[in-house]
C-alpha positions in Angstrom: 42.1 113.6 110.1 40.8 111.8 113.0 41.0 114.1 116.3 43.7 111.6 117.6 46.5 112.5 114.6 45.3 116.2 114.8 46.2 116.4 118.8 49.4 114.0 118.4 50.4 116.3 115.2 50.2 120.0 117.4 51.3 118.4 120.3 54.5 117.1 118.4 54.9 120.5 116.6 54.9 122.5 119.9 57.3 120.0 122.3 61.2 120.7 122.0 62.4 118.1 119.7 64.1 119.2 116.5 62.5 118.4 113.2 64.3 116.7 110.8 65.6 119.8 109.3 67.5 120.8 112.7 68.4 117.1 113.3 70.1 116.9 109.9 72.2 120.5 110.3 72.9 119.3 113.8 74.2 116.1 112.3 76.2 117.9 109.6 77.6 120.0 112.2 79.3 117.4 114.1 80.6 116.1 111.4 83.0 119.0 111.6 84.0 118.4 115.0 87.7 117.4 115.9 88.3 114.1 117.7 91.9 112.8 116.9 94.2 115.3 118.2 97.4 116.8 116.2 98.7 114.8 118.7 97.1 111.5 118.2 98.3 112.0 114.1 101.7 112.4 114.8 101.9 109.2 117.5 100.2 107.6 114.1 102.6 108.8 111.5 105.4 107.8 113.9 104.0 104.2 114.6 103.7 103.5 110.7 107.0 104.8 110.2 109.0 102.7 112.8 106.9 99.8 111.7 108.9 100.3 108.3 111.9 101.2 109.6 112.2 98.5 111.3 111.6 96.4 108.6 114.1 97.7 107.0 116.5 97.6 109.8 116.2 93.9 109.9 117.3 93.2 106.4 120.4 94.7 107.5 120.7 92.5 110.2 119.8 89.9 108.2 123.0 90.9 105.6 125.2 91.4 109.0 124.2 87.8 110.4 125.3 85.9 107.6 125.5 82.1 108.9 125.6 83.3 112.3 122.4 82.1 113.9 122.8 83.6 117.3 123.8 86.8 115.9 120.1 86.7 113.8 118.9 85.4 116.9 119.2 88.8 118.7 118.5 91.1 115.1 114.9 89.2 115.7 114.6 89.7 119.2 115.6 93.5 119.0 113.2 93.8 115.8 110.2 92.4 118.1 110.9 94.6 120.7 111.2 97.4 118.4 107.8 96.5 117.0 106.1 96.2 120.5 107.3 99.4 121.2 106.1 101.4 118.2 102.5 99.3 118.5 102.3 100.3 122.2 102.2 103.8 121.5 99.2 103.4 119.3 97.8 102.7 122.8 98.1 105.8 123.8 96.0 107.3 120.4 92.1 108.5 121.6 91.3 108.5 117.7 92.4 108.1 114.5 91.5 110.5 111.9 89.2 110.0 109.1 91.2 107.7 106.2 94.1 107.0 108.7 93.3 103.2 108.4 93.2 103.3 104.4 96.5 105.2 104.5 98.4 102.5 107.3 96.9 99.8 105.5 98.3 101.0 102.1 102.1 101.9 103.7 102.0 98.5 105.7 100.8 96.4 102.5 103.5 98.2 100.0 106.4 98.0 103.0 105.7 94.5 103.2 105.4 93.3 99.5 109.0 95.3 99.0 110.4 93.4 102.4 109.6 90.3 101.4 111.0 90.7 97.8 113.8 92.2 99.1 114.4 89.1 101.4 114.3 87.1 98.3 116.7 88.7 97.0 119.0 88.8 99.5 118.7 85.0 100.6 119.2 84.1 96.9 122.2 85.3 95.6 123.3 82.5 93.7 126.7 82.4 94.8 128.4 81.5 98.4 128.8 85.0 98.7 126.2 87.4 99.9 124.8 90.2 98.2 126.7 93.0 98.5 126.2 95.8 101.2 125.6 98.3 98.9 122.0 96.1 97.5 121.2 95.7 100.8 121.1 99.2 101.7 119.3 100.1 98.9 116.8 97.1 99.3 116.1 98.4 103.1 115.8 101.7 101.8 113.2 100.6 99.3 111.5 99.0 102.1 111.4 101.9 104.7 110.1 103.9 101.4 106.4 103.5 101.3 105.6 103.2 104.8 107.5 106.7 105.3 106.0 107.7 101.9 102.0 107.1 103.8 103.7 108.3 107.1 104.0 111.7 105.8 100.5 111.4 104.3 99.0 110.8 107.5 100.6 113.7 109.1 98.9 115.8 106.5 95.3 114.4 107.4 93.6 117.0 109.3 92.3 115.8 112.5 88.8 114.8 112.8 
């Protein structure tokens, strides 16, 4: 070993820099620190639930509107405002827990898929008569269910 290497190694060993083992231990302990608060998790949970309920409500508005374009447009405006309000809530969140994005995407994706299928069923009745309220209400509940289920699962995630 050259004199430079031995001097450099002994200077490094005596400095205050952590060893590789100490650095790895510090990183492991940092992974366990909580960044997202319980309030953050609750807000994210309510956001997903709100989006699902807004989509389900829109199905009921479409059924209620029938051929009345004014009622349909008013319902769409209220729907857009409700979504905007719910999404503004997410700006108050400082951090999301690990796994949140996956759960949110599954919730939104499944709710959107059921919404589209429900919309097809509601708007293609095959007759001049609209679908019965019982059918539309069942479809609205089915639309909201995935968002509510995944919102509940987000609530079970440990804040990190």
